[in-house]
C-alpha positions as CSV (number, residue, x, y, z in Angstrom):
1,M,-78.6,12.6,64.6
2,K,-75.0,11.4,63.7
3,E,-76.2,11.4,60.1
4,V,-77.3,15.0,60.1
5,K,-73.9,16.4,61.4
6,P,-71.8,15.5,58.5
7,L,-74.8,16.8,55.8
8,H,-74.9,19.6,57.9
9,R,-70.9,20.5,57.6
10,R,-71.1,19.6,53.9
11,L,-73.8,22.3,53.4
12,Q,-71.5,24.6,55.4
13,K,-68.8,24.0,52.7
14,Q,-71.0,24.3,49.9
15,L,-72.7,27.6,51.4
16,K,-69.2,29.0,51.6
17,R,-68.0,27.8,48.1
18,S,-71.0,29.7,46.7
19,G,-70.3,33.1,48.6
20,L,-73.3,32.6,50.9
21,L,-73.6,32.9,54.8
22,Q,-76.1,30.9,57.3
23,S,-76.7,34.4,58.5
24,S,-77.6,35.6,55.4
25,L,-80.8,33.6,54.1
26,P,-83.3,35.2,51.6
27,D,-86.4,36.2,53.3
28,D,-88.6,36.3,50.2
29,Q,-89.6,34.5,47.3
30,S,-87.6,36.2,44.4
31,K,-84.4,36.1,46.6
32,W,-84.9,32.3,47.2
33,Q,-85.0,31.6,43.8
34,D,-81.8,33.7,43.3
35,F,-80.3,31.5,46.0
36,L,-81.4,28.3,44.4
37,H,-80.1,29.1,41.1
38,L,-76.9,29.7,42.6
39,I,-76.7,26.3,44.8
40,D,-77.8,24.8,41.1
41,L,-75.2,26.2,39.3
42,S,-72.6,25.2,42.1
43,Y,-73.7,21.4,42.1
44,S,-73.8,21.8,38.1
45,G,-69.9,22.7,37.8
46,T,-68.9,20.1,40.5
47,S,-70.9,17.5,38.2
48,D,-68.7,18.8,35.3
49,A,-65.2,18.8,37.0
50,Q,-66.4,15.4,38.4
51,Y,-67.2,14.5,34.6
52,L,-64.0,15.9,32.9
53,L,-61.6,14.1,36.0
54,E,-63.4,10.9,34.9
55,R,-63.1,11.4,31.1
56,S,-59.6,12.4,31.9
57,L,-58.6,9.2,33.9
58,E,-60.2,7.2,31.2
59,V,-58.2,8.2,28.3
60,S,-54.8,8.3,30.7
61,S,-55.8,4.7,31.2
62,H,-56.1,4.1,27.7
63,E,-52.7,5.2,26.7
64,L,-51.4,3.6,29.7
65,R,-52.3,0.4,28.1
66,K,-51.3,1.2,25.0
67,L,-48.0,2.8,25.8
68,Y,-47.6,-1.0,28.0
69,E,-48.6,-2.5,24.9
70,D,-45.9,-0.9,22.8
71,L,-43.3,-1.0,25.1
72,K,-44.4,-5.1,25.3
73,T,-44.0,-5.3,21.3
74,E,-40.6,-3.6,21.2
75,T,-39.3,-5.3,24.0
76,E,-40.3,-8.8,22.4
77,Q,-39.1,-7.5,19.2
78,R,-35.6,-6.6,20.6
79,I,-35.3,-10.0,22.4
80,D,-35.9,-11.6,19.0
81,A,-33.4,-9.3,17.5
82,L,-30.9,-10.3,20.0
83,H,-31.6,-14.3,19.5
84,K,-31.7,-13.8,15.8
85,S,-28.1,-11.8,16.2
86,E,-26.9,-15.0,18.5
87,Q,-27.9,-17.3,16.0
88,K,-26.2,-15.6,13.1
89,T,-22.8,-15.4,15.3
90,R,-23.3,-19.0,16.3
91,F,-23.7,-19.7,12.6
92,M,-21.2,-18.0,11.2
93,A,-18.8,-19.0,14.0
94,N,-19.8,-22.3,12.8
95,M,-19.4,-21.9,8.9
96,S,-16.1,-20.5,9.7
97,H,-14.9,-23.3,11.8
98,E,-16.1,-25.9,9.3
99,L,-14.4,-23.9,6.7
100,R,-11.1,-23.5,8.3
101,T,-10.6,-27.4,9.4
102,P,-10.3,-28.4,5.5
103,I,-8.0,-25.4,4.8
104,H,-5.7,-26.6,7.8
105,G,-5.6,-29.8,6.2
106,I,-4.5,-28.7,2.8
107,L,-2.1,-26.1,4.5
108,G,-0.2,-28.9,6.7
109,S,-0.4,-31.5,3.5
110,L,1.4,-28.8,1.3
111,E,3.9,-27.8,4.0
112,I,4.6,-31.6,4.1
113,V,5.4,-31.4,0.3
114,K,7.1,-28.3,0.3
115,D,9.8,-30.2,1.9
116,T,9.9,-32.8,-0.4
117,E,12.2,-32.9,-3.3
118,L,10.5,-31.0,-6.0
119,D,11.5,-29.4,-9.2
120,S,10.9,-26.0,-10.1
121,R,7.5,-26.5,-12.1
122,Q,6.3,-28.3,-8.8
123,K,7.4,-26.1,-6.4
124,L,5.5,-23.2,-8.1
125,F,2.0,-24.7,-7.7
126,V,2.8,-25.6,-4.4
127,D,3.8,-22.4,-3.7
128,T,0.2,-20.9,-5.6
129,A,-1.7,-23.1,-3.9
130,Y,-0.1,-22.3,-0.4
131,A,-0.3,-18.7,-0.8
132,S,-3.8,-18.9,-1.8
133,C,-4.6,-20.8,1.2
134,E,-3.5,-18.4,3.2
135,V,-5.2,-15.8,1.7
136,M,-8.7,-18.0,1.6
137,L,-7.8,-18.7,5.4
138,D,-7.5,-15.1,6.4
139,V,-10.6,-14.0,4.9
140,I,-12.4,-16.8,7.0
141,N,-10.3,-15.4,10.0
142,N,-11.9,-12.1,9.5
143,I,-15.4,-13.0,9.7
144,L,-14.7,-15.8,12.5
145,D,-13.0,-12.8,14.9
146,F,-15.5,-10.6,13.9
147,S,-18.2,-12.8,15.4
148,K,-15.8,-13.9,18.2
149,L,-15.3,-10.1,19.0
150,K,-18.8,-9.3,19.3
151,A,-19.2,-12.3,21.7
152,G,-16.2,-11.6,23.6
153,G,-14.5,-14.4,23.1
154,I,-11.1,-13.8,21.3
155,E,-7.4,-14.3,23.9
156,L,-4.4,-13.5,22.6
157,E,-1.5,-15.7,22.5
158,I,2.0,-14.9,23.4
159,I,4.5,-16.8,22.0
160,E,8.0,-16.0,20.2
161,F,8.5,-14.6,16.6
162,S,10.3,-12.8,14.4
163,P,8.8,-9.2,13.1
164,R,11.3,-9.4,10.1
165,E,10.1,-12.4,9.1
166,L,6.4,-11.8,9.7
167,V,6.5,-8.3,7.3
168,E,8.7,-9.9,4.9
169,N,6.8,-13.1,4.8
170,V,3.3,-11.1,4.6
171,S,4.5,-8.7,2.0
172,G,5.4,-11.6,-0.1
173,I,2.0,-13.4,0.0
174,M,0.2,-9.8,-0.9
175,A,2.7,-9.1,-3.8
176,T,0.7,-11.6,-5.7
177,M,-2.2,-9.8,-5.6
178,A,-0.8,-6.7,-7.0
179,Q,1.1,-8.3,-10.3
180,D,-2.2,-8.2,-11.9
181,K,-2.0,-4.2,-11.1
182,H,1.5,-3.5,-12.4
183,L,1.7,-2.2,-8.6
184,E,5.1,-2.0,-6.9
185,V,5.0,-3.8,-2.9
186,Q,7.7,-2.9,-1.1
187,S,9.2,-3.5,2.5
188,Y,11.6,-2.1,4.6
189,I,12.8,-3.3,8.3
190,P,15.5,-1.3,9.6
191,E,18.6,-3.6,11.3
192,N,17.7,-2.4,14.7
193,I,14.2,-4.0,15.0
194,P,14.7,-6.9,17.8
195,E,15.1,-10.4,15.7
196,R,12.8,-12.2,18.4
197,V,9.8,-10.5,20.3
198,K,6.9,-12.2,22.2
199,G,3.3,-11.5,21.0
200,D,0.6,-12.9,19.1
201,P,2.0,-13.1,15.1
202,A,-0.8,-14.6,13.8
203,R,-3.2,-12.0,14.9
204,L,-0.5,-9.2,13.7
205,R,-0.3,-11.2,10.7
206,Q,-3.9,-10.9,10.1
207,M,-3.8,-7.2,10.7
208,L,-1.1,-6.6,8.3
209,M,-2.7,-8.8,5.6
210,N,-6.0,-6.8,6.3
211,L,-4.2,-3.3,6.1
212,I,-2.1,-4.1,2.6
213,G,-5.1,-6.2,1.2
214,N,-7.3,-2.7,1.4
215,A,-4.1,-0.5,0.2
216,I,-3.5,-3.1,-2.9
217,K,-7.5,-2.9,-3.5
218,F,-8.1,1.0,-3.3
219,T,-5.1,1.6,-5.5
220,E,-5.1,1.4,-9.4
221,H,-1.3,3.1,-9.6
222,G,1.8,3.7,-7.7
223,E,3.0,1.3,-4.9
224,V,2.3,-0.1,-1.4
225,Y,5.1,0.3,1.3
226,T,5.0,-1.9,4.2
227,G,7.4,-1.2,7.3
228,I,8.4,-1.5,10.7
229,E,10.0,1.2,13.1
230,L,11.3,1.1,16.3
231,R,10.0,4.0,18.5
232,E,11.6,3.4,21.6
233,V,13.1,0.7,23.9
234,R,12.4,0.4,27.7
235,K,14.2,-2.1,29.7
236,D,13.2,-5.4,27.7
237,T,10.5,-4.1,25.8
238,A,10.3,-2.5,22.6
239,L,7.6,0.0,21.2
240,L,7.1,-1.1,17.6
241,R,4.9,0.6,14.9
242,F,3.7,-0.9,11.6
243,E,2.9,1.2,8.8
244,V,1.3,0.7,5.3
245,R,1.3,3.4,2.9
246,D,-0.3,3.3,-0.4
247,T,-0.8,5.8,-3.4
248,G,-4.6,4.8,-3.9
249,I,-7.8,6.8,-3.6
250,G,-7.2,8.2,-0.2
251,I,-10.3,8.9,2.2
252,P,-11.9,12.3,3.2
253,P,-11.6,13.9,6.4
254,S,-14.9,13.7,7.0
255,M,-14.7,9.6,7.0
256,Q,-11.2,9.2,8.8
257,K,-13.0,9.2,12.2
258,S,-15.8,6.3,10.9
259,I,-13.5,4.8,9.0
260,F,-12.7,2.0,11.8
261,E,-16.3,1.0,12.4
262,S,-17.8,-1.8,11.3
263,F,-19.3,-2.5,7.5
264,V,-18.0,1.2,7.1
265,Q,-16.7,2.2,3.3
266,V,-16.2,5.2,2.0
267,D,-19.6,5.8,0.1
268,A,-21.8,3.3,-1.6
269,S,-19.9,3.3,-5.1
270,I,-16.5,2.2,-3.3
271,N,-18.3,-1.1,-2.2
272,R,-20.1,-1.6,-5.7
273,R,-16.6,-1.1,-7.4
274,Y,-14.3,-3.1,-5.0
275,G,-16.5,-5.1,-2.8
276,G,-15.4,-5.8,0.5
277,T,-17.5,-6.2,3.8
278,G,-16.0,-3.5,5.6
279,L,-14.6,-5.4,8.5
280,G,-11.1,-5.4,8.1
281,L,-9.7,-1.8,9.6
282,T,-12.4,-2.7,12.5
283,I,-10.3,-6.0,13.3
284,V,-7.4,-4.6,12.8
285,R,-8.3,-1.6,15.9
286,E,-9.8,-4.4,17.9
287,F,-6.7,-6.3,17.8
288,A,-4.6,-3.1,18.2
289,E,-6.3,-2.2,21.6
290,M,-6.5,-5.6,22.9
291,M,-2.4,-5.7,22.4
292,G,-2.5,-2.3,24.4
293,G,-1.7,-0.5,21.5
294,N,-3.5,2.4,19.3
295,I,-4.3,2.9,15.7
296,G,-4.3,5.8,13.2
297,L,-4.3,7.2,9.4
298,D,-3.1,10.2,7.8
299,S,-5.0,10.6,4.4
300,A,-5.8,12.9,1.6
301,P,-8.4,12.3,-1.4
302,N,-6.6,11.0,-4.5
303,Q,-3.4,11.3,-2.8
304,G,-3.2,7.9,-1.1
305,S,-3.4,6.7,2.6
306,T,-1.1,5.5,5.4
307,F,-2.5,2.9,8.2
308,W,-0.3,2.5,11.2
309,F,-0.6,0.7,14.7
310,E,1.5,0.8,17.5
311,I,2.1,-1.9,19.7
312,R,5.0,-2.7,22.8
313,V,5.8,-6.2,23.3
314,P,8.7,-8.1,25.2
315,I,12.3,-8.4,23.7
316,S,12.9,-12.1,23.4
317,T,16.7,-11.5,22.0
318,D,17.7,-8.1,21.5
319,T,20.1,-9.1,18.7
320,T,20.4,-8.2,14.6
321,S,21.0,-10.6,12.3
322,P,24.4,-11.4,11.6
323,C,25.5,-9.7,8.2
324,P,28.5,-11.1,6.2
325,K,30.6,-8.0,6.1
326,H,33.8,-9.9,4.4
327,Q,31.5,-10.2,1.2
328,I,29.5,-6.7,1.3
329,E,31.1,-4.3,3.7
330,G,33.3,-1.7,1.6
331,R,31.9,-2.7,-2.0
332,R,30.7,-0.4,-4.3
333,V,27.0,-1.3,-5.4
334,M,25.0,0.5,-7.8
335,V,21.1,0.4,-7.6
336,V,19.1,2.1,-10.6
337,D,15.2,2.2,-10.1
338,D,12.9,4.7,-11.3
339,N,10.9,4.1,-8.1
340,E,12.0,6.7,-5.2
341,T,10.7,4.2,-2.3
342,N,12.6,1.3,-3.9
343,R,15.8,3.2,-4.0
344,R,15.5,4.4,-0.7
345,I,15.0,1.3,0.9
346,L,18.1,-0.4,-0.9
347,E,19.8,2.6,-0.4
348,N,19.2,2.3,3.7
349,Y,19.8,-1.6,3.4
350,L,23.1,-1.3,1.7
351,Q,24.3,1.5,4.2
352,A,23.3,-0.7,7.1
353,W,25.4,-3.5,5.6
354,K,28.2,-0.6,5.3
355,A,28.8,-1.0,1.7
356,E,29.0,2.0,-0.9
357,A,25.6,2.8,-2.6
358,V,25.7,4.5,-5.9
359,I,21.5,5.3,-6.1
360,V,20.6,6.6,-9.9
361,S,17.0,6.5,-11.6
362,N,17.3,5.2,-14.4
363,G,19.7,3.5,-17.5
364,H,20.9,6.8,-19.2
365,D,22.1,8.0,-15.9
366,A,23.4,4.6,-14.9
367,L,25.9,4.3,-18.0
368,I,27.3,7.4,-17.5
369,K,28.3,6.3,-13.7
370,L,29.2,3.5,-15.0
371,E,32.0,5.5,-17.3
372,E,32.9,7.9,-14.4
373,S,33.3,4.7,-12.2
374,I,36.2,3.6,-14.7
375,T,37.6,7.1,-15.3
376,K,37.9,8.0,-11.7
377,A,39.4,4.2,-11.3
378,R,36.8,3.6,-8.6
379,P,35.1,0.7,-10.4
380,I,31.6,-0.8,-9.5
381,D,31.4,-3.8,-7.5
382,L,27.8,-5.0,-8.2
383,L,24.9,-3.9,-10.1
384,L,21.5,-4.1,-9.2
385,L,18.8,-3.3,-11.8
386,D,15.2,-2.9,-11.7
387,W,13.6,-4.7,-14.7
388,F,10.5,-2.6,-15.7
389,M,11.7,1.2,-16.0
390,P,10.8,3.7,-18.5
391,H,12.8,4.5,-21.7
392,M,15.7,1.6,-21.0
393,D,14.3,-1.3,-18.8
394,G,16.6,-3.4,-16.8
395,I,17.2,-6.1,-19.6
396,A,18.1,-3.5,-22.5
397,L,20.6,-1.6,-19.5
398,A,22.1,-5.0,-18.9
399,K,22.4,-5.7,-22.7
400,A,24.1,-2.3,-23.1
401,I,26.7,-3.1,-20.1
402,R,27.7,-6.3,-21.5
403,S,28.1,-5.0,-24.8
404,D,31.5,-2.8,-23.2
405,S,34.1,-5.2,-22.3
406,R,35.0,-3.0,-19.3
407,H,32.3,-4.3,-17.3
408,D,31.7,-7.8,-18.9
409,R,32.6,-9.3,-15.9
410,T,30.7,-6.8,-13.4
411,P,28.0,-9.0,-11.8
412,I,24.4,-7.9,-12.3
413,V,21.4,-8.9,-9.9
414,M,17.8,-8.2,-11.6
415,L,14.9,-6.9,-9.0
416,T,11.6,-7.8,-10.8
417,S,7.9,-8.1,-9.6
418,Y,6.7,-10.6,-12.2
419,G,9.8,-13.4,-12.7
420,I,12.5,-13.5,-15.4
421,S,13.5,-17.1,-16.9
422,Q,16.8,-18.3,-16.9
423,E,16.8,-18.2,-20.4
424,K,16.6,-14.4,-20.3
425,Q,18.9,-14.1,-17.6
426,Q,21.8,-15.8,-19.4
427,Q,20.7,-13.9,-22.4
428,A,20.9,-10.4,-20.7
429,G,24.0,-11.7,-18.8
430,V,22.2,-11.3,-15.4
431,Q,23.9,-13.2,-12.9
432,A,20.6,-13.6,-10.2
433,A,17.2,-12.2,-9.9
434,V,15.5,-11.3,-6.8
435,T,11.5,-11.0,-6.6
436,K,9.8,-8.0,-5.3
437,P,9.3,-6.9,-2.6
438,V,12.9,-7.2,-1.7
439,R,13.2,-9.3,1.8
440,S,16.8,-8.0,3.4
441,I,17.8,-11.5,4.5
442,T,17.0,-12.8,0.8
443,L,18.8,-9.6,-0.9
444,R,21.6,-10.1,1.5
445,D,22.3,-13.5,0.8
446,V,22.0,-12.9,-3.2
447,L,24.2,-10.3,-3.1
448,T,26.5,-12.1,-0.7
449,D,26.6,-15.2,-3.0
450,T,26.8,-13.2,-6.5
451,L,30.1,-11.2,-4.9
452,R,31.6,-14.7,-3.7
453,R,31.2,-16.4,-7.1
454,H,32.1,-13.3,-8.4
455,N,35.4,-13.2,-6.6
456,T,36.6,-17.2,-7.4
457,Q,36.4,-15.9,-10.8
458,S,33.8,-18.8,-11.3
459,P,31.5,-19.0,-14.8
460,P,28.5,-16.8,-13.8
461,V,25.6,-19.1,-13.0
462,S,21.9,-18.4,-12.8
463,A,20.6,-18.0,-9.6
464,P,17.2,-19.7,-8.6
465,Q,14.5,-17.2,-8.7
466,I,13.3,-15.9,-5.3
467,P,11.1,-16.2,-3.5
468,F,7.8,-17.0,-5.4
469,P,8.6,-17.7,-9.0
470,Q,5.6,-17.1,-11.8
471,L,4.9,-19.1,-14.8
472,E,5.2,-17.3,-18.2
473,I,2.1,-17.3,-19.7
474,K,3.1,-17.0,-23.5
475,P,2.4,-13.4,-25.0
476,I,0.1,-13.0,-28.3
477,I,1.7,-13.7,-31.3
478,A,-0.3,-13.0,-34.1
479,T,2.1,-15.1,-36.5
480,L,1.2,-18.2,-34.6
481,P,-1.4,-21.0,-35.8
482,P,-5.2,-20.7,-34.5
483,A,-4.9,-21.2,-30.7
484,I,-7.1,-20.8,-27.3
485,L,-8.0,-17.4,-26.0
486,L,-8.4,-17.4,-22.5
487,A,-9.7,-13.8,-20.7
488,E,-9.2,-14.2,-17.0
489,D,-8.1,-11.4,-14.7
490,N,-6.8,-13.6,-11.8
491,P,-3.2,-14.5,-12.2
492,V,-3.8,-17.7,-10.1
493,N,-6.7,-19.0,-12.1
494,A,-4.9,-18.1,-15.2
495,L,-1.8,-20.1,-14.0
496,I,-4.1,-23.3,-13.6
497,A,-6.1,-22.8,-16.5
498,V,-3.0,-22.5,-18.7
499,T,-1.2,-25.3,-17.4
500,M,-4.4,-27.6,-17.5
501,L,-4.8,-26.6,-21.1
502,E,-1.0,-28.0,-21.9
503,K,-2.4,-31.2,-22.3
504,L,-4.0,-30.2,-25.6
505,D,-0.6,-29.3,-26.8
506,M,-1.8,-25.8,-28.4
507,Q,-1.1,-22.3,-28.1
508,V,-2.5,-20.5,-25.0
509,D,-3.3,-17.0,-24.9
510,H,-3.8,-15.0,-22.1
511,V,-5.6,-11.4,-21.4
512,T,-7.1,-10.0,-18.4
513,T,-9.9,-8.0,-19.4
514,G,-12.6,-8.3,-22.3
515,K,-11.4,-5.1,-24.1
516,L,-8.2,-7.0,-24.3
517,A,-10.0,-10.2,-25.3
518,L,-11.5,-8.1,-28.3
519,K,-8.1,-6.7,-29.1
520,A,-6.6,-10.4,-29.2
521,M,-9.5,-11.8,-31.6
522,R,-9.2,-8.8,-34.0
523,T,-5.6,-9.5,-34.9
524,K,-5.4,-13.4,-34.7
525,S,-8.0,-16.0,-35.2
526,Y,-8.8,-18.3,-32.3
527,K,-10.7,-21.6,-32.3
528,L,-12.1,-21.3,-28.7
529,V,-12.2,-18.3,-25.9
530,L,-12.7,-19.5,-22.5
531,M,-14.4,-16.3,-20.8
532,D,-14.6,-15.2,-17.3
533,I,-17.6,-13.1,-16.4
534,N,-16.4,-10.4,-13.7
535,M,-13.3,-8.7,-15.4
536,P,-12.4,-4.9,-15.2
537,E,-12.8,-2.7,-17.7
538,M,-15.1,-4.5,-19.3
539,D,-16.5,-8.1,-18.2
540,G,-17.5,-11.0,-20.3
541,Y,-21.1,-10.6,-20.9
542,T,-20.2,-7.5,-23.1
543,A,-17.2,-8.8,-24.7
544,T,-19.0,-11.7,-26.0
545,R,-21.9,-9.3,-27.3
546,Y,-19.5,-7.8,-29.1
547,I,-17.6,-10.9,-30.9
548,R,-21.5,-11.9,-31.8
549,K,-21.9,-8.4,-33.2
550,W,-18.8,-8.6,-35.2
551,E,-19.5,-11.9,-36.5
552,K,-22.6,-10.8,-38.0
553,E,-21.2,-7.7,-39.7
554,G,-18.7,-9.8,-41.3
555,I,-15.2,-8.8,-39.4
556,L,-14.8,-11.9,-37.9
557,K,-15.1,-14.5,-40.5
558,N,-16.1,-17.8,-38.3
559,H,-18.3,-18.5,-35.6
560,T,-15.7,-18.6,-32.5
561,P,-17.3,-20.8,-29.4
562,V,-17.1,-18.7,-26.1
563,I,-17.0,-21.2,-22.9
564,A,-18.1,-19.0,-19.8
565,M,-15.5,-20.2,-17.3
566,T,-16.8,-18.1,-14.0
567,A,-17.5,-18.4,-10.4
568,N,-21.0,-17.2,-10.9
569,A,-22.7,-20.8,-10.1
570,L,-26.3,-20.1,-8.7
571,K,-29.2,-20.8,-10.5
572,G,-29.7,-19.5,-13.8
573,D,-26.3,-18.0,-14.4
574,R,-25.6,-21.0,-17.0
575,E,-28.8,-19.8,-18.6
576,R,-28.0,-16.4,-18.7
577,C,-24.1,-17.0,-20.2
578,L,-26.2,-19.1,-23.0
579,K,-28.7,-15.9,-23.3
580,M,-25.7,-13.4,-23.8
581,G,-24.4,-15.3,-26.9
582,M,-21.8,-17.9,-25.2
583,D,-22.1,-21.5,-26.2
584,D,-21.3,-23.5,-22.8
585,Y,-20.7,-23.0,-19.4
586,L,-18.1,-24.1,-16.7
587,A,-18.4,-23.1,-13.0
588,K,-15.4,-22.7,-11.1
589,P,-13.5,-24.2,-9.3
590,V,-12.9,-26.4,-12.7
591,K,-11.5,-29.9,-12.8
592,Q,-8.7,-30.4,-15.4
593,D,-10.9,-33.4,-16.6
594,E,-14.1,-31.4,-17.1
595,L,-12.3,-28.4,-18.6
596,L,-10.6,-30.6,-21.3
597,K,-13.7,-32.8,-22.1
598,I,-15.6,-29.4,-22.7
599,V,-12.8,-27.9,-24.3
600,G,-12.0,-31.2,-26.8
601,Q,-15.8,-31.4,-27.8
602,W,-15.8,-27.7,-28.9
603,L,-12.6,-28.1,-30.9
604,K,-13.7,-31.0,-32.7
605,A,-17.0,-29.4,-33.7
606,P,-17.0,-28.3,-37.2
607,V,-16.2,-24.8,-37.8
608,A,-19.5,-22.6,-38.5
609,Q,-19.8,-19.8,-40.5
610,A,-20.5,-16.9,-38.9
611,P,-24.1,-15.3,-39.6
612,V,-24.1,-12.6,-42.1
């Protein structure tokens, strides 16, 4: 009886679902057939629905299993990628540490050597090595700091330092990078900047090196300017604004928001042309934010860029540097410079020292002003001349001034980006030379010393060149006997190579591009060519192809040995150089014994006639 009741209830539900009542059961055979047909349809629909439900559950279960497998695979891939990323970060950090250790040893040794008695030539190479190591250390620091930033392992130091010395030292080092491009590298630090503040000078130096390095890299003509501005003094803190301005390629507005992101450059062609990792600006932004500051830029395509960052630092000693007023104050100093930024910087310095600045932009106007100073009985006390100016350069202007006996005793200080020999100073009647970018302390000391010596009426003495002397590589002179031609765009590498080759007691001519190498070979016969591979305008491979082509055409009579001297030192690079028509191969860095041995072997080889 218990089994019948559930069956009865189920039957009632089925009848109701089919639209039938228990009281309206059929009473004849035909109606019973219709009734049974309805019952069959009801069960058939239920069976179909059950089948569809089962299939749907089966499909859903399959899709869920597939989704689970996909999520599992993606999770494993992400975990693996994270592990690999951490391994790369650790690897880069370890490599950077391994590289920094010997570099610090070199820098420390050079610091000790710098404090010993050195002649001008030895000091030149010690300063060159020290500056090169500092640049290398900054590149490695970028890699290391990027790895640390990703891992959150950067901590700032708080020590006392001079912002003036920091900016001037960085500008002096980076000026060597701009020499080959003939760029003006300038810096200006107002007198109201606190002498001593507290912060992390190593990070600030790295930030400025990154910004100035970028400015030089992306600027083909014009200038790169670095400065500090005191924005605000509040209690015992100062808000400093560091600024780097250039006249380079600029940045389009669409890229300015993303330029501070990792590995970002304006476009792919920029990376191919200028290289770089794209980490420099990212690191500057991260450090600025860690110091509680901010960063920004103002730029327009083909008009240059201005990058700046502001930080607040505690003032350690809020005193300005003492100025020797008894020598500079009240003096009339004429500045002759064709660069507007240089003129403005020098005028600001002289005004801060309470000197009267007479500013002109060219040699012709300078001679007119000098004549006016005589007629108005307001003589010029000192002349500050730029060397490289159009129409009349500083040397020609100095000689013109010395040709007039009325200005024979007016002291002249020369500003130069490339160095000037004491012999040339004496020939032009120049008392001292200052290397750009001009450091305020250095310039003040040189002007003070020059005026002091002039007041004592002592004979003019050529002052030592400050602060980074350059080796004067002998120019190409067609009348000299056969010599060696060095094609090298890096000034430090060229300096070292020329010095190494001096033991051969032969003339070494230096050019900076493949085009200039070809031009030199058309005007002079060389016994051997040392050819760098990666050079602007025309690389070493292309220049060598032209040399071999000219030899076949009879333009060059003899076969000139060409030795590749390049940093391309991977497998196959030597074979490629030989295949491109070069005779031998030297991988950088080149040791002096190895260089002299290879060059000596080719110089002793019999001169072969060029194939006709």
